[in-house]
C-alpha positions as CSV (number, residue, x, y, z in Angstrom):
1,X,-2.5,-6.3,-9.7
2,X,-3.3,-3.0,-8.1
3,X,-1.9,-0.2,-6.5
4,X,-3.6,0.6,-3.1
5,X,-3.0,4.1,-1.6
6,X,-3.8,4.6,2.1
7,X,-4.3,8.2,2.5
8,X,-4.9,10.2,5.5
9,X,-8.4,11.0,6.6
10,X,-7.8,14.6,6.8
11,X,-7.0,14.9,3.2
12,X,-10.2,15.5,1.4
13,X,-11.4,15.3,-2.2
14,X,-8.6,16.2,-4.6
15,X,-5.9,16.5,-1.8
16,X,-6.2,12.5,-1.5
17,X,-5.3,12.1,-4.9
18,X,-2.6,14.6,-4.9
19,X,-0.9,12.8,-1.8
20,X,-1.6,9.4,-3.3
21,X,0.2,10.7,-6.5
22,X,3.4,11.8,-4.1
23,X,3.9,8.4,-2.5
24,X,3.6,6.7,-6.0
25,X,6.0,8.8,-7.8
26,X,8.5,8.3,-4.6
27,X,7.8,4.3,-4.8
28,X,8.6,4.0,-8.1
29,X,11.8,6.3,-7.8
30,X,12.9,4.2,-4.7
31,X,12.9,1.0,-6.4
32,X,14.4,2.0,-9.5
33,X,17.1,3.7,-7.8
34,X,17.5,0.7,-5.5
35,X,17.6,-1.6,-8.5
36,X,15.5,-4.3,-6.8
37,X,14.4,-6.7,-9.4
38,X,11.3,-8.1,-7.8
39,X,9.9,-4.8,-7.2
40,X,11.0,-3.5,-10.6
41,X,9.2,-6.2,-12.3
42,X,6.0,-5.8,-10.3
43,X,6.1,-2.1,-10.9
44,X,6.7,-2.5,-14.7
45,X,3.8,-5.3,-14.8
46,X,1.4,-2.8,-13.3
47,X,2.4,0.1,-15.5
48,X,2.2,-2.0,-18.5
49,X,-1.0,-4.2,-17.9
50,X,-3.1,-2.8,-15.3
51,X,-2.7,0.6,-13.9
52,X,-5.7,0.0,-11.5
53,X,-5.5,2.4,-8.4
54,X,-7.5,2.3,-5.5
55,X,-7.6,5.0,-2.7
56,X,-8.3,3.9,0.6
57,X,-8.9,5.8,4.0
58,X,-5.6,4.8,5.8
59,X,-6.6,6.8,9.0
60,X,-4.6,9.5,10.7
61,X,-0.9,10.3,10.9
62,X,-0.1,7.5,13.5
63,X,-1.9,5.1,11.8
64,X,0.1,5.5,8.7
65,X,3.3,5.7,10.4
66,X,2.5,2.4,12.2
67,X,1.7,0.9,8.6
68,X,5.0,2.4,7.5
69,X,6.7,0.6,10.3
70,X,5.1,-2.8,9.3
71,X,5.8,-2.3,5.6
72,X,9.5,-1.9,6.5
73,X,9.6,-5.5,7.8
74,X,8.3,-7.1,4.7
75,X,9.7,-7.7,1.1
76,X,6.8,-8.8,-1.0
77,X,4.9,-5.5,-1.7
78,X,6.8,-2.6,-3.3
79,X,5.8,0.6,-1.3
80,X,6.8,4.3,-0.2
81,X,5.0,6.9,1.8
82,X,5.0,10.7,1.7
83,X,4.9,13.2,4.2
84,X,3.6,16.9,4.1
85,X,5.9,19.3,5.4
86,X,3.6,22.1,5.3
87,X,1.4,20.0,8.1
88,X,4.4,19.2,10.4
89,X,5.9,16.4,8.3
90,X,2.3,14.5,8.9
91,X,2.1,11.1,7.1
92,X,-0.3,11.6,4.3
93,X,0.0,8.8,2.1
94,X,1.4,5.2,1.7
95,X,1.3,3.4,-2.0
96,X,1.4,-0.4,-1.6
97,X,1.5,-2.4,-5.2
98,X,-0.1,-5.9,-4.7
99,X,0.2,-8.9,-7.1
100,X,-3.0,-10.3,-8.4
101,X,-2.8,-13.0,-6.0
102,X,-2.7,-10.4,-3.1
103,X,-5.8,-8.9,-4.3
104,X,-7.5,-12.5,-4.4
105,X,-6.0,-13.2,-0.9
106,X,-7.8,-9.9,0.3
107,X,-10.9,-10.9,-1.2
108,X,-10.6,-14.2,0.8
109,X,-9.9,-12.5,3.9
110,X,-13.3,-10.8,3.6
111,X,-15.1,-14.0,2.6
112,X,-13.3,-15.5,5.7
113,X,-11.9,-18.3,3.3
114,X,-8.3,-17.8,4.7
115,X,-6.9,-16.2,8.0
116,X,-4.3,-13.5,8.4
117,X,-2.2,-16.3,9.9
118,X,-2.4,-18.6,6.8
119,X,-1.4,-15.2,4.7
120,X,1.6,-14.7,7.0
121,X,2.7,-18.0,6.3
122,X,2.2,-17.9,2.7
123,X,4.0,-14.8,2.6
124,X,6.7,-15.4,5.3
125,X,5.8,-12.2,6.8
126,X,3.6,-11.3,9.7
127,X,3.8,-7.6,8.5
128,X,2.5,-8.5,5.2
129,X,-0.3,-10.1,6.4
130,X,-1.1,-7.3,8.8
131,X,-1.3,-5.0,5.9
132,X,-3.3,-7.1,3.6
133,X,-5.8,-7.6,6.5
134,X,-6.0,-3.8,7.0
135,X,-6.4,-3.0,3.3
136,X,-9.0,-5.7,3.0
137,X,-11.1,-4.3,5.4
138,X,-10.4,-0.4,4.8
139,X,-12.9,1.9,3.3
140,X,-12.5,3.6,-0.3
141,X,-12.3,7.1,-0.5
142,X,-15.1,8.6,-2.7
C-alpha cells in the first residue's frame, strides 16, 4: 500500500513536500468526516502498517484538475487535492491512496503484463484505470 502525491511541476524541492502534506491532510479529514468505511479502513491500514509516500510529477494546473475530475468518477482509491489560494487557486497536489494490489498492477502495466482496459474491468472504473496508468509512468520528484 502506498500514498501517491501528484505534485504540480512548478512546485520545487520543499514546496513539493509541503503541498503533498496539504492534500494528504485534506484526504484524511475528508474520509474521516464522510464516514466512508472502505476509505477509512485503507487509510488506517496505511497509517498503521505502511506509511510509504511517493511524490510524483503531476503536471501543471490543468493536468491536475483533469486528474481530480477522473478521481471523482471512482470509488476504489481515497483521494483529495489542494489548491493554493496565493497562486490563483492553482491545483498544487493530489494525494491518492493505493492498495498493494493497485501498486502491483501499476508495475504490471509498466511491464506490459496488463492493459489499462484490464484494469478498468478489474476495478469497475475507467477513471481508476486512467489514474493508475498515469501514476505508473509518472516521474518521481527528486
